[in-house]
matplotlib code that plots the C-alpha trace (Angstrom):
import matplotlib.pyplot as plt

x = [65.6, 63.2, 62.8, 63.5, 65.9, 69.6, 70.9, 74.7, 74.5, 72.4, 74.0, 73.5, 74.4, 77.2, 75.1, 72.6, 75.3, 75.2, 77.6, 75.3, 74.9, 78.6, 79.4, 76.8, 78.1, 81.7, 80.7, 78.6, 81.4, 84.0, 81.7, 81.1, 84.9, 86.0, 82.8, 82.8, 86.0, 88.1, 85.8, 85.8, 89.6, 89.8, 87.3, 89.1, 92.5, 91.2, 89.7, 92.9, 94.9, 92.5, 92.7, 96.5, 96.6, 94.3, 96.5, 99.6, 98.0, 97.0, 100.5, 102.2, 99.8, 101.5, 98.1, 97.0, 100.3, 100.1, 96.4, 97.4, 100.3, 98.1, 95.4, 97.8, 99.5, 96.2, 95.2, 98.4, 98.1, 94.5, 95.5, 98.3, 96.0, 93.3, 95.8, 97.2, 93.7, 92.9, 96.1, 95.4, 92.1, 94.1, 92.4, 94.2, 94.6, 93.9, 97.6, 97.7, 94.8, 96.4, 99.7, 97.8, 95.9, 99.1, 100.7, 97.6, 97.7, 101.4, 100.6, 97.7, 99.9, 102.5, 99.8, 98.5, 102.1, 102.4, 99.0, 100.1, 103.3, 101.3, 98.9, 101.9, 103.5, 100.2, 100.0, 103.6, 103.0, 99.9, 101.9, 104.7, 102.1, 100.5, 103.9, 104.7, 101.3, 101.8, 105.3, 104.3, 101.4, 103.6]
y = [23.6, 23.4, 25.6, 22.9, 23.2, 22.5, 19.2, 18.9, 15.2, 15.8, 14.7, 17.4, 16.8, 19.1, 20.9, 21.9, 23.5, 27.3, 29.6, 30.0, 26.2, 25.6, 28.2, 26.8, 23.3, 24.4, 26.2, 23.3, 20.8, 22.9, 23.4, 19.6, 19.0, 21.5, 22.5, 25.9, 27.1, 29.3, 28.9, 32.6, 32.6, 29.6, 31.1, 34.4, 32.8, 30.8, 34.0, 35.9, 33.0, 32.9, 36.6, 36.5, 33.7, 35.8, 38.9, 36.9, 35.4, 38.8, 40.2, 37.4, 37.4, 39.3, 40.2, 41.9, 43.7, 44.9, 46.0, 48.0, 49.6, 50.5, 51.9, 54.0, 55.3, 56.2, 58.0, 60.0, 60.9, 62.0, 64.1, 65.8, 66.5, 67.9, 70.2, 71.4, 72.1, 74.1, 76.1, 76.8, 78.4, 80.6, 79.0, 77.7, 74.0, 72.2, 72.2, 76.0, 76.5, 74.4, 76.2, 79.6, 78.4, 77.3, 80.7, 82.5, 80.5, 81.4, 85.1, 84.9, 83.4, 86.1, 88.8, 87.4, 87.5, 91.2, 91.9, 90.3, 92.3, 95.5, 94.7, 94.2, 97.5, 99.3, 97.9, 98.9, 102.4, 102.8, 101.8, 104.2, 107.1, 106.2, 106.2, 109.6, 111.0, 109.6, 111.0, 114.5, 114.8, 114.3]
z = [109.0, 111.8, 114.8, 117.3, 120.2, 119.5, 120.6, 120.8, 119.9, 116.8, 113.6, 111.0, 107.3, 106.2, 103.6, 106.4, 108.6, 108.9, 110.6, 113.6, 113.9, 113.5, 116.2, 118.5, 118.0, 118.6, 121.8, 123.0, 122.3, 124.1, 127.0, 127.2, 127.1, 129.8, 131.6, 130.0, 131.8, 129.5, 126.5, 125.8, 125.8, 123.5, 121.0, 121.2, 120.6, 117.7, 116.2, 116.6, 115.0, 112.1, 111.6, 111.8, 109.2, 106.9, 107.3, 106.6, 103.5, 102.2, 102.9, 101.1, 98.2, 95.3, 93.7, 96.9, 97.1, 93.5, 94.0, 97.1, 95.3, 92.3, 94.6, 96.6, 93.5, 91.9, 95.2, 95.2, 91.5, 92.0, 95.0, 93.0, 90.0, 92.4, 94.1, 90.8, 89.5, 92.6, 92.4, 88.7, 89.8, 92.2, 95.2, 98.3, 98.7, 102.0, 102.8, 102.2, 104.5, 107.2, 106.9, 107.2, 110.2, 112.0, 111.2, 112.5, 115.7, 116.2, 115.6, 118.0, 120.7, 120.2, 120.4, 123.7, 125.1, 124.0, 125.6, 128.9, 128.9, 128.2, 131.1, 133.4, 132.2, 132.8, 136.4, 137.1, 135.7, 137.8, 140.9, 140.1, 139.6, 143.0, 144.6, 143.1, 144.3, 147.8, 148.0, 146.7, 149.2, 152.2]

ax = plt.figure().add_subplot(projection="3d")
ax.plot(x, y, z, "-o")
ax.set_aspect("equal")
plt.show()
């Protein structure tokens, strides 16, 4: 493979084709056919079609399905074993910590509401005292 400029009309033996040469040849051929209009859309569409076909092949393949089921089953079992080991050490699990954090946030929100209500009561009490002082000085 030399470092010469690419010629769209160049005949290249199949064993010498690389992905970069194939894609350049594809682009140049399409540009020659339609003047370059919509080339990006065509290449994008072909890539999407190829990806869709690959995904469908993987979904339909029983070996892939079985491998995914085994992997997810192993992950679930490992997670359960890990959680049990942590509980046996009397340590909280990640779920325990998350649940505690949610409860703490709820208590914090309630406390803020109580503080706001106390502030409002304090302001009202101060107004009442001012009103009593003003009425007693008259």
